C-alpha positions as a Python dict, from the first residue, in 0.01 Angstrom:
ca = {
    (1, 'X'): (0, 0, 0),
    (2, 'X'): (-369, 8, 63),
    (3, 'X'): (-494, -152, 376),
    (4, 'X'): (-862, -262, 378),
    (5, 'X'): (-1088, -390, 645),
    (6, 'X'): (-1388, -592, 555),
    (7, 'X'): (-1740, -565, 695),
    (8, 'X'): (-2036, -778, 605),
    (9, 'X'): (-2350, -621, 466),
    (10, 'X'): (-2703, -746, 508),
    (11, 'X'): (-2801, -586, 167),
    (12, 'X'): (-2556, -785, -28),
    (13, 'X'): (-2669, -1098, -230),
    (14, 'X'): (-2598, -1450, -128),
    (15, 'X'): (-2289, -1456, -346),
    (16, 'X'): (-2126, -1169, -546),
    (17, 'X'): (-2158, -1229, -927),
    (18, 'X'): (-1818, -1187, -1089),
    (19, 'X'): (-1774, -1016, -1412),
    (20, 'X'): (-1693, -1214, -1724),
    (21, 'X'): (-1339, -1080, -1723),
    (22, 'X'): (-1285, -1227, -1371),
    (23, 'X'): (-1363, -1578, -1519),
    (24, 'X'): (-1184, -1570, -1857),
    (25, 'X'): (-899, -1322, -1830),
    (26, 'X'): (-560, -1437, -1733),
    (27, 'X'): (-393, -1105, -1729),
    (28, 'X'): (-313, -956, -1394),
    (29, 'X'): (-567, -687, -1303),
    (30, 'X'): (-421, -329, -1281),
    (31, 'X'): (-379, -215, -922),
    (32, 'X'): (-594, 72, -802),
    (33, 'X'): (-428, 353, -632),
    (34, 'X'): (-741, 492, -493),
    (35, 'X'): (-766, 559, -125),
    (36, 'X'): (-1054, 539, 111),
    (37, 'X'): (-1224, 838, 231),
    (38, 'X'): (-1106, 938, 590),
    (39, 'X'): (-1436, 856, 752),
    (40, 'X'): (-1431, 518, 581),
    (41, 'X'): (-1067, 431, 672),
    (42, 'X'): (-1035, 118, 892),
    (43, 'X'): (-847, 143, 1221),
    (44, 'X'): (-536, -21, 1076),
    (45, 'X'): (-513, 229, 803),
    (46, 'X'): (-578, 523, 1034),
    (47, 'X'): (-294, 407, 1249),
    (48, 'X'): (-62, 438, 950),
    (49, 'X'): (-186, 773, 821),
    (50, 'X'): (-312, 958, 1121),
    (51, 'X'): (-141, 1168, 1393),
    (52, 'X'): (209, 1079, 1506),
    (53, 'X'): (102, 882, 1811),
    (54, 'X'): (-105, 660, 1589),
    (55, 'X'): (197, 565, 1370),
    (56, 'X'): (361, 319, 1612),
    (57, 'X'): (376, 16, 1373),
    (58, 'X'): (714, -48, 1205),
    (59, 'X'): (718, 6, 826),
    (60, 'X'): (964, -280, 730),
    (61, 'X'): (1124, -595, 861),
    (62, 'X'): (1435, -399, 933),
    (63, 'X'): (1238, -169, 1164),
    (64, 'X'): (1061, -460, 1318),
    (65, 'X'): (1233, -504, 1656),
    (66, 'X'): (1262, -856, 1821),
    (67, 'X'): (1146, -1195, 1685),
    (68, 'X'): (1487, -1254, 1533),
    (69, 'X'): (1421, -1620, 1422),
    (70, 'X'): (1084, -1533, 1276),
    (71, 'X'): (1225, -1247, 1071),
    (72, 'X'): (1505, -1463, 923),
    (73, 'X'): (1248, -1722, 815),
    (74, 'X'): (1017, -1464, 659),
    (75, 'X'): (1309, -1274, 500),
    (76, 'X'): (1397, -1598, 309),
    (77, 'X'): (1045, -1657, 211),
    (78, 'X'): (1003, -1317, 79),
    (79, 'X'): (1322, -1318, -116),
    (80, 'X'): (1238, -1660, -271),
    (81, 'X'): (886, -1551, -364),
    (82, 'X'): (1028, -1243, -539),
    (83, 'X'): (1289, -1444, -733),
    (84, 'X'): (1024, -1692, -857),
    (85, 'X'): (766, -1417, -927),
    (86, 'X'): (521, -1590, -708),
    (87, 'X'): (301, -1497, -407),
    (88, 'X'): (415, -1583, -56),
    (89, 'X'): (312, -1925, 90),
    (90, 'X'): (21, -1916, 327),
    (91, 'X'): (140, -1820, 671),
    (92, 'X'): (-2, -1905, 1028),
    (93, 'X'): (121, -1679, 1310),
    (94, 'X'): (37, -1795, 1673),
    (95, 'X'): (119, -1681, 2015),
    (96, 'X'): (-10, -1461, 2305),
    (97, 'X'): (-189, -1137, 2220),
    (98, 'X'): (4, -814, 2174),
    (99, 'X'): (325, -960, 2028),
    (100, 'X'): (289, -818, 1668),
    (101, 'X'): (103, -1070, 1450),
    (102, 'X'): (-101, -797, 1280),
    (103, 'X'): (193, -565, 1247),
    (104, 'X'): (398, -859, 1092),
    (105, 'X'): (132, -915, 823),
    (106, 'X'): (137, -530, 731),
    (107, 'X'): (511, -549, 711),
    (108, 'X'): (496, -854, 485),
    (109, 'X'): (261, -680, 250),
    (110, 'X'): (494, -371, 224),
    (111, 'X'): (793, -575, 167),
    (112, 'X'): (604, -759, -125),
    (113, 'X'): (451, -445, -250),
    (114, 'X'): (104, -565, -246),
    (115, 'X'): (-227, -488, -79),
    (116, 'X'): (-318, -624, 269),
    (117, 'X'): (-685, -677, 340),
    (118, 'X'): (-763, -717, 707),
    (119, 'X'): (-1063, -891, 871),
    (120, 'X'): (-1149, -1109, 1164),
    (121, 'X'): (-1303, -1454, 1176),
    (122, 'X'): (-1627, -1344, 1363),
    (123, 'X'): (-1689, -1106, 1072),
    (124, 'X'): (-1703, -1384, 812),
    (125, 'X'): (-2040, -1537, 933),
    (126, 'X'): (-2188, -1610, 603),
    (127, 'X'): (-2029, -1764, 287),
    (128, 'X'): (-2082, -1440, 80),
    (129, 'X'): (-1860, -1246, 322),
    (130, 'X'): (-1539, -1467, 249),
    (131, 'X'): (-1633, -1514, -116),
    (132, 'X'): (-1656, -1145, -176),
    (133, 'X'): (-1318, -1090, -14),
    (134, 'X'): (-1149, -1370, -219),
    (135, 'X'): (-1282, -1252, -545),
    (136, 'X'): (-1162, -891, -489),
    (137, 'X'): (-804, -1002, -421),
    (138, 'X'): (-535, -906, -682),
    (139, 'X'): (-231, -1127, -769),
    (140, 'X'): (-10, -1154, -477),
    (141, 'X'): (-251, -977, -227),
    (142, 'X'): (-241, -1065, 148),
    (143, 'X'): (-561, -1154, 322),
    (144, 'X'): (-508, -1129, 707),
    (145, 'X'): (-767, -1311, 921),
    (146, 'X'): (-730, -1248, 1293),
    (147, 'X'): (-850, -1500, 1552),
    (148, 'X'): (-871, -1743, 1263),
    (149, 'X'): (-965, -2034, 1509),
    (150, 'X'): (-1312, -1879, 1533),
    (151, 'X'): (-1403, -1921, 1168),
    (152, 'X'): (-1743, -2080, 1113),
    (153, 'X'): (-1738, -2426, 970),
    (154, 'X'): (-1889, -2334, 634),
    (155, 'X'): (-1646, -2049, 584),
    (156, 'X'): (-1350, -2258, 670),
    (157, 'X'): (-1461, -2524, 411),
    (158, 'X'): (-1470, -2249, 144),
    (159, 'X'): (-1109, -2170, 219),
    (160, 'X'): (-982, -2518, 157),
    (161, 'X'): (-991, -2514, -232),
    (162, 'X'): (-902, -2142, -223),
    (163, 'X'): (-576, -2202, -40),
    (164, 'X'): (-475, -2520, -230),
    (165, 'X'): (-608, -2457, -583),
    (166, 'X'): (-700, -2079, -596),
    (167, 'X'): (-1053, -2150, -674),
    (168, 'X'): (-1395, -2142, -491),
    (169, 'X'): (-1702, -2360, -552),
    (170, 'X'): (-2025, -2195, -518),
    (171, 'X'): (-2391, -2315, -558),
    (172, 'X'): (-2617, -2116, -783),
    (173, 'X'): (-2992, -2168, -762),
    (174, 'X'): (-3201, -2398, -537),
    (175, 'X'): (-3363, -2723, -561),
    (176, 'X'): (-3353, -2917, -893),
    (177, 'X'): (-3211, -2612, -1080),
    (178, 'X'): (-2914, -2583, -852),
    (179, 'X'): (-2572, -2603, -1010),
    (180, 'X'): (-2220, -2572, -888),
    (181, 'X'): (-1985, -2307, -1036),
    (182, 'X'): (-1616, -2308, -988),
    (183, 'X'): (-1461, -1961, -994),
    (184, 'X'): (-1088, -1905, -1034),
    (185, 'X'): (-899, -1693, -795),
    (186, 'X'): (-583, -1490, -835),
    (187, 'X'): (-288, -1619, -643),
    (188, 'X'): (-297, -1478, -294),
    (189, 'X'): (-153, -1522, 52),
    (190, 'X'): (-368, -1606, 349),
    (191, 'X'): (-213, -1484, 673),
    (192, 'X'): (-389, -1629, 981),
    (193, 'X'): (-330, -1522, 1340),
    (194, 'X'): (-451, -1707, 1643),
    (195, 'X'): (-388, -1702, 2019),
    (196, 'X'): (-527, -2068, 2024),
    (197, 'X'): (-337, -2275, 1759),
    (198, 'X'): (-483, -2598, 1924),
    (199, 'X'): (-826, -2482, 1844),
    (200, 'X'): (-769, -2487, 1467),
    (201, 'X'): (-890, -2798, 1282),
    (202, 'X'): (-622, -3017, 1118),
    (203, 'X'): (-727, -2968, 767),
    (204, 'X'): (-713, -2594, 808),
    (205, 'X'): (-373, -2600, 992),
    (206, 'X'): (-210, -2831, 746),
    (207, 'X'): (-281, -2606, 451),
    (208, 'X'): (-47, -2335, 583),
    (209, 'X'): (299, -2362, 430),
    (210, 'X'): (459, -2167, 718),
    (211, 'X'): (356, -2197, 1076),
    (212, 'X'): (546, -1964, 1313),
    (213, 'X'): (513, -1888, 1674),
    (214, 'X'): (571, -1534, 1815),
    (215, 'X'): (753, -1551, 2164),
    (216, 'X'): (761, -1313, 2445),
    (217, 'X'): (1012, -1027, 2421),
    (218, 'X'): (1322, -987, 2638),
    (219, 'X'): (1386, -667, 2818),
    (220, 'X'): (1666, -569, 2584),
    (221, 'X'): (1418, -614, 2297),
    (222, 'X'): (1138, -406, 2458),
    (223, 'X'): (1379, -121, 2556),
    (224, 'X'): (1439, -14, 2186),
    (225, 'X'): (1072, -42, 2120),
    (226, 'X'): (991, 192, 2411),
    (227, 'X'): (1257, 441, 2287),
    (228, 'X'): (1118, 442, 1929),
    (229, 'X'): (760, 484, 2052),
    (230, 'X'): (875, 770, 2273),
    (231, 'X'): (1037, 939, 1990),
    (232, 'X'): (719, 905, 1784),
    (233, 'X'): (517, 1047, 2074),
    (234, 'X'): (768, 1327, 2126),
    (235, 'X'): (831, 1221, 2489),
    (236, 'X'): (1166, 1281, 2639),
    (237, 'X'): (1316, 966, 2788),
    (238, 'X'): (1647, 819, 2876),
    (239, 'X'): (1750, 459, 2833),
    (240, 'X'): (1718, 377, 3206),
    (241, 'X'): (1363, 502, 3202),
    (242, 'X'): (1282, 300, 2888),
    (243, 'X'): (1436, -14, 3061),
    (244, 'X'): (1225, 46, 3355),
    (245, 'X'): (906, 53, 3148),
    (246, 'X'): (1022, -253, 2955),
    (247, 'X'): (1082, -453, 3272),
    (248, 'X'): (713, -405, 3384),
    (249, 'X'): (570, -478, 3038),
    (250, 'X'): (521, -868, 3065),
    (251, 'X'): (741, -927, 2764),
    (252, 'X'): (462, -769, 2534),
    (253, 'X'): (514, -460, 2299),
    (254, 'X'): (153, -359, 2327),
    (255, 'X'): (171, -333, 2708),
    (256, 'X'): (505, -157, 2689),
    (257, 'X'): (343, 107, 2459),
    (258, 'X'): (42, 134, 2675),
    (259, 'X'): (256, 191, 2994),
    (260, 'X'): (462, 450, 2820),
    (261, 'X'): (151, 646, 2736),
    (262, 'X'): (41, 634, 3098),
    (263, 'X'): (390, 752, 3199),
    (264, 'X'): (363, 1020, 2948),
    (265, 'X'): (40, 1144, 3107),
    (266, 'X'): (198, 1145, 3457),
    (267, 'X'): (500, 1335, 3332),
    (268, 'X'): (280, 1602, 3169),
    (269, 'X'): (76, 1652, 3483),
    (270, 'X'): (373, 1644, 3727),
    (271, 'X'): (573, 1869, 3488),
    (272, 'X'): (873, 1645, 3468),
    (273, 'X'): (1132, 1735, 3210),
    (274, 'X'): (1244, 1373, 3117),
    (275, 'X'): (1129, 1018, 3193),
    (276, 'X'): (1415, 880, 3404),
    (277, 'X'): (1408, 545, 3581),
    (278, 'X'): (1291, 707, 3889),
    (279, 'X'): (1009, 893, 3723),
    (280, 'X'): (887, 579, 3534),
    (281, 'X'): (898, 365, 3865),
    (282, 'X'): (702, 633, 4041),
    (283, 'X'): (442, 668, 3772),
    (284, 'X'): (391, 287, 3732),
    (285, 'X'): (357, 235, 4107),
    (286, 'X'): (73, 485, 4090),
    (287, 'X'): (-79, 254, 3832),
    (288, 'X'): (-25, -59, 4051),
    (289, 'X'): (230, -208, 3815),
    (290, 'X'): (518, -349, 4015),
    (291, 'X'): (879, -418, 3900),
    (292, 'X'): (777, -770, 3769),
    (293, 'X'): (478, -641, 3577),
    (294, 'X'): (230, -775, 3827),
    (295, 'X'): (-79, -555, 3871),
    (296, 'X'): (-314, -528, 4175),
    (297, 'X'): (-523, -836, 4072),
    (298, 'X'): (-204, -1054, 4024),
    (299, 'X'): (-77, -980, 4368),
    (300, 'X'): (-412, -1020, 4524),
    (301, 'X'): (-449, -1370, 4376),
    (302, 'X'): (-109, -1473, 4500),
    (303, 'X'): (-164, -1304, 4847),
    (304, 'X'): (-488, -1480, 4893),
    (305, 'X'): (-339, -1825, 4804),
    (306, 'X'): (-52, -1762, 5057),
    (307, 'X'): (-264, -1613, 5345),
    (308, 'X'): (-592, -1813, 5314),
    (309, 'X'): (-450, -2146, 5168),
    (310, 'X'): (-97, -2140, 5299),
    (311, 'X'): (40, -2128, 4937),
    (312, 'X'): (-194, -2402, 4802),
    (313, 'X'): (-271, -2636, 4644),
    (314, 'X'): (-605, -2483, 4587),
    (315, 'X'): (-863, -2570, 4322),
    (316, 'X'): (-953, -2323, 4044),
    (317, 'X'): (-1319, -2284, 4153),
    (318, 'X'): (-1217, -2236, 4510),
    (319, 'X'): (-985, -1959, 4397),
    (320, 'X'): (-1243, -1797, 4180),
    (321, 'X'): (-1498, -1797, 4462),
    (322, 'X'): (-1241, -1653, 4707),
    (323, 'X'): (-1132, -1371, 4474),
    (324, 'X'): (-1466, -1289, 4325),
    (325, 'X'): (-1321, -1345, 3978),
    (326, 'X'): (-1470, -1578, 3707),
    (327, 'X'): (-1264, -1902, 3683),
    (328, 'X'): (-1221, -1857, 3301),
    (329, 'X'): (-1079, -1517, 3366),
    (330, 'X'): (-830, -1647, 3612),
    (331, 'X'): (-728, -1922, 3383),
    (332, 'X'): (-694, -1730, 3059),
    (333, 'X'): (-600, -1382, 3181),
    (334, 'X'): (-393, -1403, 3506),
    (335, 'X'): (-249, -1745, 3527),
    (336, 'X'): (-44, -1756, 3192),
    (337, 'X'): (192, -1477, 3296),
    (338, 'X'): (229, -1610, 3659),
    (339, 'X'): (309, -1942, 3512),
    (340, 'X'): (555, -1796, 3276),
    (341, 'X'): (753, -1613, 3537),
    (342, 'X'): (752, -1909, 3778),
    (343, 'X'): (519, -1760, 4044),
    (344, 'X'): (246, -2025, 4012),
    (345, 'X'): (234, -2392, 3945),
    (346, 'X'): (-53, -2613, 3823),
    (347, 'X'): (-45, -2947, 3985),
    (348, 'X'): (-299, -3248, 3980),
    (349, 'X'): (-414, -3126, 4325),
    (350, 'X'): (-452, -2750, 4235),
    (351, 'X'): (-269, -2428, 4203),
    (352, 'X'): (46, -2374, 4420),
    (353, 'X'): (229, -2034, 4476),
    (354, 'X'): (608, -2096, 4433),
    (355, 'X'): (869, -1973, 4682),
    (356, 'X'): (958, -1702, 4429),
    (357, 'X'): (607, -1559, 4473),
    (358, 'X'): (631, -1576, 4846),
    (359, 'X'): (965, -1382, 4835),
    (360, 'X'): (826, -1131, 4577),
    (361, 'X'): (530, -1043, 4799),
    (362, 'X'): (740, -1029, 5115),
    (363, 'X'): (653, -1369, 5281),
    (364, 'X'): (886, -1621, 5413),
    (365, 'X'): (856, -1915, 5184),
    (366, 'X'): (792, -2269, 5323),
    (367, 'X'): (1071, -2528, 5360),
    (368, 'X'): (1153, -2766, 5075),
    (369, 'X'): (988, -3061, 5250),
    (370, 'X'): (660, -2880, 5296),
    (371, 'X'): (665, -2761, 4941),
    (372, 'X'): (729, -3117, 4811),
    (373, 'X'): (431, -3242, 5013),
    (374, 'X'): (201, -2982, 4850),
    (375, 'X'): (314, -3060, 4499),
}
C-alpha cells in the first residue's frame, strides 16, 4: 500500500486539466505499484519503511491496541464494504492528540487494500490543491485530512459535492467566457481527523457517515503498547517497568512511546541491564514526570493556586499572569488533563484546585465547608 503526502506547488495551474479518459472512461484505473524515491518519501511512509525504531505503527486492526468499541464499528464497516464491493463510508475521527487517528486511517487503508493519501487542512489553501488530490484518487482510495476543522471555506465547499456525489464543479475561464465544468470522481473515502469537532461546520460534519471519538487509554491498554514498542526498539523491559511508564503517560500512546525512548536513553547511559519499575521511575523522575503523569509546569500551576490563592477560585488571566504562561496555553495544554484526572475544577468564579490535588502535592486539603464556599 502506497502512502502519499500532498504538498501544494506555486507553479501548478489554477486547476489540473484531466485527461479525456478521466472524463469518459468508466473502467477502474489500474493501480500503480511504483514507489517514491527515498528522498521524496513523506514522513508517514518513512515511518513504515525506515529503521526499526520508526516502525511503531500497527499494521492491522488486530495489532491495533485499545479503542475496542471503535475497532468493532470499523471492522463491521470494512466487512460490509468488502461484501458490497464498495468504498468505505466517509469517516470522521475526533479526540485529543496522540490517540491514533492517523494510525487508524493507515490501518483502514491496509485492511481495504487501497492507497492512503495524507495531507493536512492548512496545506489545502487554494482550490487547485484539493482538486488535484481528488482527481488523482483511484477507486476505493482513502484521503486522510488532518486537523480538518482548519479547512479554508472555499476548499470545504469543493468537498461537499465530492463527498456526496463524487464529482467536483470547477469554473474554467473568466468573465463572459467563464463556464462551469463538472468532473466525475472515482468513489473514495474521506477520513477527517480533528481535535476540535465543535469547530467543524454542520454541512461538513453531517456529510460523514461515521463519526467516532477516540478516548484516552487505560493503563492496562498502554502497557502492551509500551511492551510492543520496547520490542521494536530492542529495549529490554519487564511488565512492571512497562506499567510504570504507562501510568505516567496521561492515557496517550504517543506520550507513552516518547517516555519509553527517554527511559531507553537513561538505561543506555547508566548501563542498566533491563528497564524495571524502579529504573523507569528513577528515569522519569529525572525528567520531572511524576506517578500521575504531571510534569513540572502542571505541579507549578497547582502549587501556585494552593499557595498564593488558597486553592482558588482564581481567574484564568490572573493565573496566567502569576505563572508567566499564556492564558491560551494554560486553557488548551495544561487544564484538559488536570480536569480529566480531577485535580482542577472550572467554576463560574474561576479555577479551583480539588482536595485530590492538595493531597497529591503534599498539602492538607481544606474542609468540606470551605471547599463548598469556594465553588
